[in-house]
C-alpha positions in Angstrom: 182.6 24.2 -163.6 178.9 25.2 -163.1 178.4 29.0 -163.0 175.2 30.9 -162.1 175.4 34.4 -163.7 172.9 37.0 -162.5 172.1 40.2 -164.4 169.5 42.9 -164.0 168.8 43.3 -167.7 168.7 40.9 -170.6 172.1 41.4 -172.1 170.8 42.0 -175.7 170.5 44.1 -177.7 173.7 45.7 -176.6 172.7 49.3 -176.1 174.2 49.8 -172.6 177.6 49.4 -171.1 176.6 46.8 -168.6 174.9 44.7 -171.3 178.1 44.7 -173.4 180.1 43.7 -170.3 177.7 40.9 -169.5 177.5 39.7 -173.1 181.3 39.6 -173.3 181.8 37.8 -170.0 179.1 35.2 -170.8 180.6 34.6 -174.2 183.9 33.9 -172.6 182.5 31.7 -169.8 180.4 29.6 -172.2 183.6 28.5 -174.0 184.8 26.5 -170.9 182.0 26.3 -168.4 178.4 25.2 -167.8 176.6 28.5 -167.5 173.1 29.3 -166.2 172.1 32.9 -167.1 169.3 34.4 -164.9 168.3 37.8 -166.1 165.5 40.2 -165.0 163.3 41.7 -167.7 161.7 44.9 -166.5 161.2 46.8 -169.7 159.2 44.4 -171.9 162.4 43.7 -173.8 161.5 41.9 -177.0 165.0 40.5 -177.4 164.5 37.8 -174.8 163.7 35.3 -177.5 166.6 36.3 -179.7 168.9 33.4 -180.6 172.0 35.4 -179.5 170.6 35.6 -175.9 170.0 31.8 -175.8 173.6 31.2 -176.9 174.9 32.9 -173.8 174.1 30.1 -171.4 173.5 26.4 -171.2 170.3 27.3 -169.4 168.5 30.7 -169.6 166.0 32.0 -167.1 164.3 35.3 -167.8 162.4 36.7 -164.8 159.7 39.2 -165.5 159.3 42.3 -163.3 156.2 44.3 -164.0 155.6 48.0 -163.6 153.4 47.3 -160.6 156.1 45.2 -159.0 158.6 48.0 -159.6 156.3 50.7 -158.0 155.7 48.4 -154.9 159.5 47.7 -154.7 160.3 51.4 -154.7 157.7 52.1 -152.0 159.2 49.4 -149.9 162.7 50.6 -150.8 161.9 54.1 -149.4 161.1 52.5 -146.1 164.3 50.4 -146.0 168.0 51.2 -146.0 168.6 49.6 -149.4 169.7 51.8 -152.3 166.6 52.4 -154.5 168.3 50.9 -157.5 168.6 47.7 -155.5 165.1 47.8 -154.2 163.8 48.5 -157.8 165.0 45.1 -158.9 164.3 43.0 -155.8 161.5 40.5 -155.8 160.8 37.7 -153.2 159.5 35.6 -156.1 162.7 36.0 -158.1 164.7 35.3 -154.9 162.9 32.0 -154.4 163.6 31.2 -158.1 167.3 31.8 -157.6 167.3 29.7 -154.4 165.5 26.9 -156.3 168.1 27.2 -159.1 170.9 26.9 -156.7 169.4 23.9 -154.9 168.7 22.1 -158.2 172.0 22.7 -160.1 174.4 23.3 -157.2 176.7 25.9 -159.0 180.4 26.0 -158.1 180.4 29.8 -158.6 178.0 32.7 -158.6 178.7 35.8 -160.6 176.6 38.8 -159.9 176.6 41.9 -162.1 176.0 45.3 -160.4 174.9 46.0 -156.9 171.3 45.7 -158.2 171.5 41.9 -158.1 173.6 41.6 -154.9 170.7 41.4 -152.5 169.6 38.1 -154.0 172.8 36.2 -153.1 174.9 38.3 -150.7 174.1 36.1 -147.7 174.9 32.8 -149.4 178.1 31.6 -147.7 178.7 28.1 -149.0 179.3 29.0 -152.7 182.1 31.3 -153.9 180.7 34.6 -155.2 182.0 37.3 -157.4 180.4 40.7 -157.8 181.1 42.9 -160.8 180.4 46.5 -159.8 181.3 47.6 -163.3 181.6 51.2 -162.1 181.9 53.0 -158.8 178.2 53.8 -158.6 178.6 56.1 -155.6 181.2 58.2 -157.4 178.9 58.6 -160.4 176.0 59.6 -158.2 178.1 62.2 -156.4 179.0 63.9 -159.7 175.3 64.1 -160.8 174.0 65.9 -157.6 175.1 69.4 -158.5 173.7 69.1 -162.0 170.1 68.3 -161.0 167.1 70.3 -159.9 166.3 70.8 -156.2 164.0 67.7 -155.8 166.3 65.4 -157.8 169.3 66.6 -155.7 167.5 65.5 -152.5 166.8 62.1 -154.1 170.3 61.6 -155.4 171.9 62.7 -152.1 169.9 60.1 -150.3 170.7 57.4 -152.8 174.4 58.4 -152.7 174.5 57.8 -148.9 172.7 54.5 -149.3 175.0 53.3 -152.0 178.1 54.3 -150.0 177.1 52.1 -147.2 175.9 49.2 -149.4 179.2 49.1 -151.4 181.1 48.8 -148.1 178.7 46.0 -146.9 179.1 44.0 -150.1 182.9 44.1 -150.0 182.6 41.9 -146.9 180.1 39.5 -148.5 181.8 38.5 -151.8 184.9 36.5 -152.3 186.1 38.7 -155.2 185.0 42.0 -156.7 185.5 43.5 -160.1 185.7 47.1 -161.3 186.5 48.4 -164.8 189.1 51.2 -164.2 191.8 52.3 -161.8 189.9 55.6 -161.2 186.8 53.7 -160.1 189.0 51.3 -158.0 190.2 54.4 -156.1 186.8 56.0 -155.8 184.6 53.1 -154.7 183.8 53.1 -151.0 185.6 49.9 -150.0 188.2 50.1 -147.2 189.8 46.7 -147.7 190.6 46.3 -151.4 192.6 43.1 -151.4 189.8 41.2 -153.2 188.9 44.1 -155.6 190.3 43.5 -159.1 190.5 45.8 -162.1 189.1 43.9 -165.2 188.6 46.3 -168.1 185.8 46.5 -170.6 186.6 44.4 -173.8 186.1 45.6 -177.3 184.8 43.2 -180.0 187.6 42.1 -182.4 185.6 43.4 -185.4 186.4 46.9 -184.3 190.1 46.2 -184.9 189.7 45.1 -188.5 190.9 47.7 -190.9 189.5 48.1 -194.4 191.8 48.3 -197.4 189.5 51.0 -198.9 189.2 54.3 -197.1 185.6 55.1 -196.0 183.9 58.3 -197.2 183.7 60.5 -194.2 180.1 61.7 -194.1 180.3 63.4 -190.7 183.0 65.6 -189.2 182.0 64.9 -185.6 180.4 61.9 -184.0 179.1 61.2 -180.5 177.5 57.9 -179.5 175.6 56.9 -176.4 172.4 55.6 -174.9 170.5 58.8 -174.4 168.4 57.4 -171.5 171.6 57.8 -169.5 171.7 61.4 -168.3 175.4 62.0 -168.7 175.1 61.1 -172.4 172.3 63.5 -173.1 174.2 66.2 -171.1 177.2 65.6 -173.3 175.1 65.7 -176.5 173.5 69.0 -175.6 176.9 70.4 -174.6 178.2 69.7 -178.1 175.2 71.2 -179.8 174.7 74.3 -177.7 178.3 75.1 -176.5 180.8 73.7 -178.9 179.1 73.7 -182.3 178.3 77.4 -182.4 181.9 78.3 -181.8 183.2 75.8 -184.3 180.9 77.1 -187.1 182.6 80.4 -187.0 185.5 78.9 -189.0 183.9 75.7 -190.3 180.5 76.8 -191.7 179.5 73.4 -193.1 180.6 71.2 -190.2 178.4 68.1 -189.8 177.6 66.4 -186.5 176.1 63.0 -185.9 174.7 62.0 -182.5 173.8 58.3 -182.4 172.2 56.2 -179.7 169.0 54.8 -178.4 166.1 56.7 -176.8 166.9 60.3 -177.7 164.5 62.7 -175.9 162.1 65.1 -177.5 164.5 67.9 -176.3 167.3 66.3 -178.3 165.3 65.3 -181.3 164.3 68.9 -182.0 167.8 69.6 -183.1 167.7 67.0 -185.9 168.6 68.8 -189.2 170.8 68.6 -192.2 173.8 69.8 -190.1 172.9 67.8 -186.9 171.9 64.2 -187.4 170.1 62.6 -184.5 169.9 58.9 -185.5 168.3 57.1 -182.5 169.1 53.4 -182.3 171.6 52.1 -185.0 171.8 48.4 -185.8 175.5 48.5 -186.7 177.2 51.4 -184.9 180.5 50.5 -186.4 179.4 51.9 -189.8 179.0 55.4 -188.2 182.5 55.2 -186.7 183.9 54.3 -190.1 182.1 57.2 -191.8 183.1 59.9 -189.3 186.3 62.0 -189.0 186.5 62.7 -185.3 184.9 61.2 -182.2 184.0 63.7 -179.5 182.9 62.7 -176.0 182.6 65.8 -173.7 181.5 63.7 -170.6 180.9 65.9 -167.6 179.1 63.3 -165.5 179.3 59.6 -164.7 181.9 57.1 -163.9 183.6 54.0 -165.4 185.2 53.9 -168.8 183.4 55.1 -171.9 183.0 52.1 -174.2 182.1 54.4 -177.1 185.5 56.0 -176.7 187.3 52.7 -176.8 185.4 51.6 -179.9 186.4 54.9 -181.7 190.0 54.3 -180.8 190.0 50.7 -181.9 188.6 51.6 -185.3 191.1 54.4 -185.7 189.1 57.6 -185.2 191.1 60.4 -183.4 189.2 61.2 -180.3 188.7 64.1 -177.9 187.2 63.8 -174.4 187.2 65.4 -171.0 189.5 64.6 -168.1 186.6 62.7 -166.4 186.6 60.1 -169.2 190.3 60.3 -169.7 191.0 59.2 -166.1 189.1 56.0 -166.7 191.8 54.9 -169.2 195.2 53.5 -168.8 198.0 56.1 -168.3 199.4 55.5 -171.8 196.3 57.2 -173.2 197.9 60.6 -172.7 199.7 60.2 -176.1 196.6 58.8 -177.7 193.7 61.1 -177.0 193.2 64.9 -176.9 191.7 66.2 -173.7 189.6 69.3 -173.4 187.1 70.8 -170.8 185.8 74.2 -171.9 184.0 74.7 -175.3 186.9 76.8 -176.6 189.3 73.9 -175.8 187.2 71.4 -177.7 187.1 73.8 -180.7 190.9 74.2 -180.6 191.4 70.4 -180.5 188.9 69.8 -183.3 190.5 72.4 -185.5 193.9 70.8 -185.0 192.6 67.4 -186.2 190.8 68.9 -189.2 193.8 70.8 -190.5 196.8 68.8 -189.4 196.8 65.5 -191.3 200.0 64.3 -189.6 198.5 64.7 -186.2 195.3 63.0 -187.4 197.1 60.0 -188.8 199.4 59.7 -185.8 196.5 59.6 -183.3 194.6 57.2 -185.5 197.4 54.6 -185.4 198.2 55.2 -181.7 194.5 54.8 -180.8 194.3 51.4 -182.6 197.4 50.1 -180.9 196.4 51.4 -177.4 192.9 49.8 -177.7 194.3 46.5 -178.8 196.9 46.3 -176.1 194.6 47.0 -173.2 191.0 46.2 -174.3 191.1 43.3 -176.7 188.9 40.3 -175.9 191.9 38.1 -175.4 193.5 40.5 -172.9 190.4 41.1 -170.8 189.4 37.5 -170.9 192.8 36.5 -169.4 192.3 39.0 -166.5 188.7 37.8 -165.9 189.7 34.1 -165.7 192.6 35.0 -163.3 190.0 36.3 -160.8 187.8 33.3 -161.3 190.7 30.9 -160.7 191.8 32.7 -157.6 188.3 32.3 -156.1 188.2 28.6 -157.0 191.4 28.0 -155.1 190.2 29.6 -151.8 
């Protein structure tokens, strides 16, 4: 089958959740189908010539979007009813390229990742189409409004209203829709959900490989995330300013590692012997292996936290908030510790540091839980079920 796969970012390097999602899906699709990958490059991403990118499709088309294009797109977007994040990525030139690609190769299926790319193909009616929302974007925006300053709140409220309407419109335009979690399934603004399917994020099999030799635990606590994403920086600063001071009352020499691309100057100023701010890490798995506890105090955002799944898969006991916990399957209640207030995080961390039986139990349960629900084989099976259901329509 010929598949046209549309993404708003080149899916490599894998430093964002949507990139991992696209990379995994494309890897699965390429095994059995003829795939054309069309990706927008709006950030001068040097990875576009990487061999790993060109292995993701039989044909690769990278469409450049300059800063000038983006500014003009946002101005036009303000005058339209489109969500700004859709307007940001929309270009008539790219639209023409997509139409030409469709006319030339006549795909049997179009897969569109995120609402950002939906405008390009939503009105094509003679080819089956799947949209992968990944997360309930409107739900994530709603949670951010109260945390921002006055001007940003006005902007986010406006974007929230636009996305609500757009999500509902797209549900009528695509033959099937994907979402990553049950929580996002319930929160997304779609009235008729008969064609909305939960397909989880998958975790690379290398995270499930255990070493016969125990790793030296260099860090007591680890948090991972792309720091350009506001909920991740919020969580990192919450750990540093709210949790760590309380924890150090009884654990003077506690060591924290915060890893992830694009840390802000505000975050980097905390870099010290006790708090390691790494920035981008080529092999994040190494940090998981050398850390005792994974902590993810997410207070904003939507979807499932991939970093949390990676930690569980590799066997690191983890602590998170109810917001992230609700993005997991219900069995996670026996696998992860949940906390909200700083004092609750300190209590949970203390338990794991002093109770080896609890630590070992959660380590094993985490690995089994991740493998059962988020292995490549499991997720790939669910993904292909949706594809086959669309083909039969």
